[in-house]
DRENMAR-974563 format. One record per residue: residue number from 0; x, y, z of N, C-alpha, C, O, CB in turn; residue in one letter. Coordinates in steps of 0.02 Angstrom, whole numbers, padded with zeros to 5 digits. Each point is the difference from the previous one (the first is absolute). Glycine has a CB too. Layout:
BEGIN
[vomi NUM,[X,Y,Z],[X,Y,Z],[X,Y,Z],[X,Y,Z],[X,Y,Z],a];
...
//
This chain:
BEGIN
[vomi 0,[-00036,01386,01806],[00046,-00028,-00049],[-00038,-00016,-00064],[-00054,-00030,00003],[00127,-00018,00090],m];
[vomi 1,[-00048,00068,-00150],[-00035,-00011,-00063],[00001,-00074,-00019],[00046,-00038,00016],[-00016,00154,-00053],p];
[vomi 2,[-00082,-00135,00001],[-00006,-00069,-00023],[00049,-00012,-00057],[00005,00040,-00046],[-00128,-00044,00080],r];
[vomi 3,[00160,-00051,-00029],[00047,-00014,-00054],[-00027,-00057,-00043],[-00027,-00049,00025],[00124,00087,00047],s];
[vomi 4,[-00089,-00030,-00137],[-00023,-00051,-00046],[00059,-00021,-00043],[00042,00040,-00018],[-00160,00008,00017],v];
[vomi 5,[00120,-00110,-00014],[00055,-00026,-00041],[-00018,00010,-00074],[-00020,-00047,-00034],[00053,-00038,00123],n];
[vomi 6,[-00027,00146,-00112],[-00022,00017,-00068],[00042,-00035,-00054],[-00024,-00012,-00055],[-00017,00122,00099],s];
[vomi 7,[00103,-00125,-00027],[00043,-00033,-00049],[-00028,-00069,-00017],[-00006,-00019,-00058],[00108,00082,00101],v];
[vomi 8,[-00119,-00101,00009],[-00028,-00067,-00010],[-00069,00003,-00033],[-00015,-00041,-00043],[00080,00000,00143],a];
[vomi 9,[-00105,00090,-00080],[-00067,00006,-00028],[00004,00015,-00075],[-00036,-00030,-00040],[-00008,00070,00150],s];
[vomi 10,[00088,00006,-00128],[00008,00018,-00071],[00027,-00060,-00039],[-00023,-00012,-00056],[00044,00132,00088],r];
[vomi 11,[00025,-00157,-00003],[00028,-00058,-00035],[-00054,-00053,-00011],[-00003,-00031,-00053],[00115,00053,00105],a];
[vomi 12,[-00155,-00032,-00003],[-00054,-00048,-00006],[-00048,00020,-00055],[-00022,-00042,-00040],[00032,00015,00162],r];
[vomi 13,[-00027,00091,-00124],[-00045,00025,-00052],[00032,-00005,-00069],[-00032,-00020,-00049],[-00021,00096,00132],r];
[vomi 14,[00117,-00057,-00088],[00034,-00002,-00064],[00004,-00071,-00028],[-00006,-00011,-00060],[00073,00110,00094],k];
[vomi 15,[-00059,-00148,00011],[00004,-00070,-00021],[-00064,-00021,-00034],[00001,-00033,-00052],[00079,00009,00146],k];
[vomi 16,[-00137,00041,-00064],[-00064,-00019,-00030],[-00014,00039,-00063],[-00025,-00027,-00049],[-00018,-00003,00163],i];
[vomi 17,[00059,00096,-00113],[-00011,00041,-00060],[00043,-00025,-00058],[-00020,00004,-00058],[-00008,00095,00130],l];
[vomi 18,[00087,-00123,-00057],[00043,-00027,-00053],[-00030,-00063,-00030],[00004,-00012,-00060],[00097,00060,00118],k];
[vomi 19,[-00132,-00089,-00015],[-00030,-00063,-00024],[-00066,00011,-00038],[-00021,-00045,-00037],[00076,-00012,00132],r];
[vomi 20,[-00086,00115,-00086],[-00063,00013,-00037],[00013,00041,-00062],[-00048,00024,-00032],[-00015,-00029,00139],t];
[vomi 21,[00125,00015,-00125],[00017,00038,-00060],[-00029,-00036,-00061],[00004,-00061,-00004],[00101,00106,00057],r];
[vomi 22,[-00135,-00009,-00099],[-00030,-00030,-00059],[-00075,-00008,00007],[-00033,-00019,-00049],[00140,-00039,00029],g];
[vomi 23,[-00134,00071,00080],[-00073,-00004,00007],[-00033,00062,-00027],[00034,00049,-00017],[-00020,-00121,00119],n];
[vomi 24,[-00079,00070,-00108],[-00038,00052,-00033],[-00019,00056,00049],[-00019,-00013,00057],[-00025,-00072,-00138],f];
[vomi 25,[00049,00147,00057],[-00021,00060,00037],[00029,00003,00070],[00060,-00006,00010],[-00165,00006,-00077],l];
[vomi 26,[00061,00009,00117],[00024,00012,00068],[00025,-00064,00034],[00027,00003,00056],[-00106,00092,-00048],s];
[vomi 27,[00070,-00152,-00040],[00022,-00062,00030],[00076,-00004,00006],[00026,-00041,00038],[-00127,-00014,-00085],r];
[vomi 28,[00136,00098,00011],[00073,-00003,00002],[00031,00053,00045],[00057,-00007,00021],[-00061,-00038,-00134],k];
[vomi 29,[-00033,00099,00130],[00035,00054,00037],[-00038,00027,00061],[00029,00039,00037],[00022,-00011,-00145],n];
[vomi 30,[-00113,-00047,00119],[-00035,00021,00060],[00009,-00056,00051],[-00019,-00058,-00013],[-00066,00129,-00052],v];
[vomi 31,[00113,-00055,00122],[00022,-00050,00048],[-00055,-00049,00020],[00010,-00061,-00004],[00071,00144,00046],w];
[vomi 32,[-00140,-00058,-00022],[-00052,-00046,00024],[-00026,-00045,-00055],[-00012,-00059,00010],[-00020,00144,00076],t];
[vomi 33,[00023,-00056,-00145],[-00025,-00040,-00057],[00053,-00051,-00021],[-00016,-00057,-00015],[-00055,00154,-00023],v];
[vomi 34,[00134,-00075,00036],[00054,-00044,-00020],[00007,-00058,00049],[00012,-00057,-00020],[00047,00153,-00035],a];
[vomi 35,[-00066,-00082,00119],[00007,-00052,00051],[-00055,-00052,-00008],[00013,-00060,00003],[00039,00143,00076],k];
[vomi 36,[-00114,-00060,-00090],[-00056,-00046,-00010],[00011,-00042,-00063],[-00012,-00061,00001],[-00064,00141,00057],n];
[vomi 37,[00098,-00048,-00111],[00013,-00035,-00063],[00053,-00054,00009],[-00007,-00056,-00023],[-00025,00159,-00040],t];
[vomi 38,[00085,-00084,00098],[00056,-00046,00012],[-00022,-00061,00040],[00017,-00057,-00017],[00063,00154,00013],y];
[vomi 39,[-00118,-00085,00057],[-00022,-00055,00042],[-00048,-00046,-00037],[00003,-00061,00007],[00012,00133,00094],e];
[vomi 40,[-00059,-00043,-00140],[-00047,-00041,-00039],[00038,-00040,-00053],[-00017,-00057,-00014],[-00075,00141,00034],k];
[vomi 41,[00143,-00053,-00049],[00041,-00035,-00049],[00035,-00060,00031],[00007,-00052,-00033],[00010,00158,-00027],g];
[vomi 42,[00004,-00100,00122],[00033,-00057,00034],[-00050,-00057,00011],[00019,-00058,-00006],[00060,00138,00062],l];
[vomi 43,[-00141,-00063,-00040],[-00049,-00054,00010],[-00015,-00034,-00066],[-00009,-00061,-00002],[-00041,00124,00099],t];
[vomi 44,[00046,-00025,-00152],[-00010,-00030,-00066],[00059,-00045,-00018],[-00009,-00055,-00026],[-00058,00155,-00010],y];
[vomi 45,[00128,-00077,00052],[00059,-00039,-00017],[00000,-00067,00037],[00016,-00052,-00028],[00048,00158,00008],a];
[vomi 46,[-00083,-00104,00084],[-00003,-00061,00040],[-00052,-00048,-00028],[00012,-00060,-00009],[00024,00124,00111],y];
[vomi 47,[-00095,-00037,-00116],[-00055,-00041,-00027],[00019,-00031,-00067],[-00013,-00058,-00012],[-00070,00131,00072],r];
[vomi 48,[00113,-00032,-00103],[00013,-00024,-00067],[00060,-00046,-00005],[00008,-00035,-00050],[-00058,00140,00009],d];
[vomi 49,[00094,-00105,00092],[00052,-00051,00001],[-00032,-00069,00009],[00025,-00049,-00027],[00058,00132,00075],r];
[vomi 50,[-00138,-00086,-00011],[-00036,-00063,00008],[-00039,-00017,-00064],[-00001,-00057,-00022],[-00009,00078,00147],k];
[vomi 51,[-00022,00030,-00155],[-00040,-00011,-00060],[00044,-00021,-00059],[-00023,-00037,-00044],[-00060,00121,00085],n];
[vomi 52,[00145,-00061,-00042],[00045,-00018,-00055],[00012,-00075,-00001],[00001,-00031,-00053],[00054,00144,00061],k];
[vomi 53,[-00045,-00142,00050],[00010,-00073,00005],[-00061,-00037,-00025],[00005,-00050,-00035],[00072,00067,00133],k];
[vomi 54,[-00136,00008,-00079],[-00063,-00030,-00021],[-00008,00003,-00076],[-00019,-00048,-00032],[-00032,00080,00142],r];
[vomi 55,[00067,00026,-00139],[-00008,00010,-00071],[00047,-00045,-00040],[-00020,-00029,-00051],[-00015,00147,00072],s];
[vomi 56,[00097,-00123,00002],[00048,-00041,-00037],[-00019,-00074,00004],[00008,-00036,-00049],[00081,00121,00073],f];
[vomi 57,[-00113,-00107,00034],[-00021,-00070,00005],[-00056,-00015,-00049],[-00001,-00052,-00032],[00035,00050,00154],r];
[vomi 58,[-00082,00048,-00127],[-00056,-00008,-00047],[00025,-00002,-00072],[-00025,-00040,-00040],[-00052,00099,00121],a];
[vomi 59,[00126,-00017,-00097],[00029,00001,-00068],[00034,-00066,-00015],[-00007,-00028,-00054],[00022,00152,00062],l];
[vomi 60,[00024,-00149,00041],[00035,-00064,-00011],[-00049,-00057,-00012],[00011,-00042,-00043],[00083,00083,00115],w];
[vomi 61,[-00149,-00041,-00033],[-00050,-00053,-00008],[-00032,00003,-00069],[-00010,-00052,-00031],[-00012,00055,00155],i];
[vomi 62,[00007,00057,-00148],[-00029,00007,-00067],[00047,-00024,-00054],[-00020,-00034,-00047],[-00046,00132,00088],q];
[vomi 63,[00131,-00082,-00033],[00049,-00021,-00050],[00008,-00076,00000],[00005,-00031,-00053],[00054,00141,00065],r];
[vomi 64,[-00056,-00139,00047],[00007,-00073,00005],[-00062,-00034,-00029],[00006,-00050,-00036],[00067,00062,00139],i];
[vomi 65,[-00131,00014,-00088],[-00062,-00029,-00025],[-00003,00003,-00077],[-00018,-00049,-00032],[-00040,00083,00139],n];
[vomi 66,[00077,00023,-00135],[-00002,00007,-00073],[00049,-00048,-00033],[-00015,-00030,-00051],[-00017,00151,00064],a];
[vomi 67,[00092,-00128,00017],[00050,-00045,-00029],[-00021,-00073,00008],[00011,-00040,-00045],[00078,00126,00069],a];
[vomi 68,[-00117,-00103,00033],[-00020,-00070,00013],[-00056,-00021,-00046],[-00002,-00057,-00023],[00036,00069,00142],a];
[vomi 69,[-00080,00034,-00134],[-00056,-00017,-00044],[00023,-00015,-00071],[-00035,-00035,-00037],[-00039,00107,00108],r];
[vomi 70,[00132,-00046,-00091],[00026,-00016,-00067],[00019,-00073,-00004],[00004,-00028,-00055],[00037,00146,00043],q];
[vomi 71,[-00029,-00149,00069],[00020,-00070,00001],[-00056,-00045,00028],[00013,-00056,00021],[00106,00092,-00007],y];
[vomi 72,[-00181,-00010,-00015],[-00058,-00039,00019],[-00008,-00012,00075],[-00026,-00052,00021],[00037,-00001,-00130],g];
[vomi 73,[00011,00101,00149],[-00005,-00007,00072],[-00021,00067,00029],[00018,00052,-00027],[00071,-00143,00028],m];
[vomi 74,[-00126,00089,00054],[-00018,00063,00032],[00051,00016,00055],[00042,-00041,00018],[-00165,00021,-00043],t];
[vomi 75,[00117,00080,00050],[00046,00022,00053],[-00007,-00044,00062],[00050,-00021,00029],[-00057,00138,-00072],y];
[vomi 76,[-00054,-00130,00063],[-00010,-00039,00062],[00024,-00071,-00008],[00028,-00029,00047],[-00126,00101,-00019],s];
[vomi 77,[00088,-00102,-00086],[00025,-00068,-00012],[00076,-00001,00003],[00030,-00044,00030],[-00130,00019,-00102],q];
[vomi 78,[00131,00075,00040],[00073,00004,00000],[00028,00008,00071],[00046,-00036,00019],[-00050,00086,-00134],l];
[vomi 79,[-00024,-00004,00153],[00026,00012,00067],[-00012,-00060,00046],[00041,-00015,00042],[-00062,00138,-00057],m];
[vomi 80,[-00035,-00157,00005],[-00014,-00060,00039],[00051,-00055,-00014],[00024,-00033,00046],[-00145,00063,-00045],g];
[vomi 81,[00136,-00040,-00064],[00048,-00052,-00019],[00071,00018,00021],[00039,-00043,00019],[-00113,00013,-00115],r];
[vomi 82,[00090,00095,00092],[00067,00021,00023],[00007,-00012,00075],[00053,-00021,00023],[-00048,00108,-00114],l];
[vomi 83,[-00057,-00073,00128],[00002,-00010,00073],[00005,-00074,00016],[00036,-00019,00046],[-00102,00124,-00029],a];
[vomi 84,[00029,-00146,-00054],[00000,-00072,00013],[00069,-00031,-00014],[00021,-00046,00035],[-00144,00042,-00064],k];
[vomi 85,[00157,00030,-00022],[00066,-00027,-00017],[00057,00038,00034],[00059,-00012,-00015],[-00107,-00023,-00095],q];
[vomi 86,[00031,00080,00155],[00050,00038,00039],[00049,00039,-00044],[00060,00001,00013],[-00069,-00086,00076],n];
[vomi 87,[-00017,00116,-00141],[00042,00044,-00042],[00002,00068,00034],[-00051,00032,00010],[00020,-00094,-00118],v];
[vomi 88,[00091,00083,00126],[00006,00061,00042],[00008,00064,-00039],[00044,00040,00015],[00006,-00112,00069],g];
[vomi 89,[-00092,00083,-00134],[00003,00062,-00039],[-00058,00044,00022],[-00058,-00021,00002],[00113,-00037,-00101],l];
[vomi 90,[-00039,00121,00116],[-00054,00045,00020],[-00032,00033,-00061],[00023,-00010,-00057],[00036,00031,00166],n];
[vomi 91,[-00112,00017,-00097],[-00038,00030,-00055],[00041,00050,-00039],[-00007,00006,-00061],[-00096,-00023,00128],r];
[vomi 92,[00147,00054,-00033],[00041,00050,-00034],[00045,-00034,-00052],[00006,00023,-00057],[-00008,00051,00160],k];
[vomi 93,[00034,-00128,-00083],[00045,-00036,-00046],[-00039,-00032,-00056],[00021,00002,-00058],[00059,-00023,00153],v];
[vomi 94,[-00137,-00010,-00079],[-00040,-00032,-00052],[-00024,00051,-00052],[00001,-00013,-00060],[-00037,-00073,00143],l];
[vomi 95,[00014,00145,-00059],[-00023,00052,-00046],[00057,00025,-00044],[-00010,00013,-00059],[-00078,00020,00142],a];
[vomi 96,[00147,-00027,-00054],[00058,00022,-00039],[00018,-00052,-00053],[00015,00018,-00057],[00027,00047,00157],d];
[vomi 97,[-00044,-00128,-00081],[00014,-00053,-00049],[-00052,00000,-00056],[00017,-00008,-00059],[00037,-00060,00149],l];
[vomi 98,[-00117,00077,-00071],[-00054,00000,-00050],[00009,00056,-00050],[-00015,-00008,-00059],[-00061,-00042,00144],a];
[vomi 99,[00099,00108,-00061],[00008,00058,-00045],[00065,-00004,-00041],[-00001,00010,-00060],[-00064,00058,00142],m];
[vomi 100,[00120,-00083,-00049],[00066,00008,-00031],[00033,-00064,-00023],[00047,00002,-00039],[-00035,00097,00109],n];
[vomi 101,[-00036,-00156,-00046],[00030,-00064,-00019],[-00054,-00053,-00008],[-00007,-00044,00043],[00114,00076,00018],n];
[vomi 102,[-00145,-00028,-00115],[-00057,-00046,-00008],[00021,-00074,-00004],[-00039,-00044,00020],[-00019,00135,-00079],p];
[vomi 103,[00119,-00105,00035],[00022,-00070,-00004],[00008,-00030,00069],[-00020,-00057,00012],[00079,00082,-00120],q];
[vomi 104,[-00031,00013,00154],[00008,-00024,00069],[-00068,-00008,00033],[-00010,-00048,00038],[00122,00105,-00030],a];
[vomi 105,[-00158,-00011,-00021],[-00067,-00006,00028],[-00035,-00062,-00027],[-00036,-00035,00036],[00030,00160,-00024],f];
[vomi 106,[00015,-00138,-00076],[-00030,-00060,-00031],[00030,-00063,00031],[-00036,-00050,00010],[00017,00112,-00117],e];
[vomi 107,[00083,-00061,00123],[00032,-00058,00032],[-00030,-00013,00069],[-00010,-00057,00020],[00116,00081,-00084],a];
[vomi 108,[-00121,00031,00100],[-00031,-00006,00067],[-00070,-00030,-00008],[-00020,-00044,00038],[00087,00143,00005],i];
[vomi 109,[-00105,-00074,-00091],[-00067,-00025,-00013],[00002,-00075,-00015],[-00039,-00040,00027],[00003,00153,-00071],i];
[vomi 110,[00082,-00133,-00001],[00005,-00070,-00019],[00022,-00044,00058],[-00019,-00059,00004],[00045,00095,-00121],n];
[vomi 111,[00013,-00009,00163],[00023,-00040,00056],[-00055,-00013,00051],[00002,-00050,00036],[00112,00098,-00053],s];
[vomi 112,[-00164,-00004,00019],[-00054,-00011,00048],[-00062,-00033,-00031],[-00047,-00019,00036],[00088,00118,00026],v];
[vomi 113,[-00041,-00107,-00127],[-00059,-00031,-00033],[-00001,-00075,00014],[-00046,-00035,-00023],[00048,00122,-00067],k];
//
């Protein structure tokens, strides 16, 4: 009895990955083995960089808060310490947004913790 292979499913599986590697350079988009390796490595980069994105944004927020706080004679660590002591429930993302887009509100926060 001849060996039967589910070629429909195999082709569909390959087409799915080749479709996702469209736009890559040279053989990375159309040679199955190269495309598969590229696709899998891309997934690992995507997973890693979803974590790194959070890290990068937190660092950016801290820099913005520090720069804004220093305009009012306070450092970042002093500001965060006083906010924690007074139980002000604003996170770094909100503080950085206020510092950039609403300096009056940020100044009010600074004055409330001084």
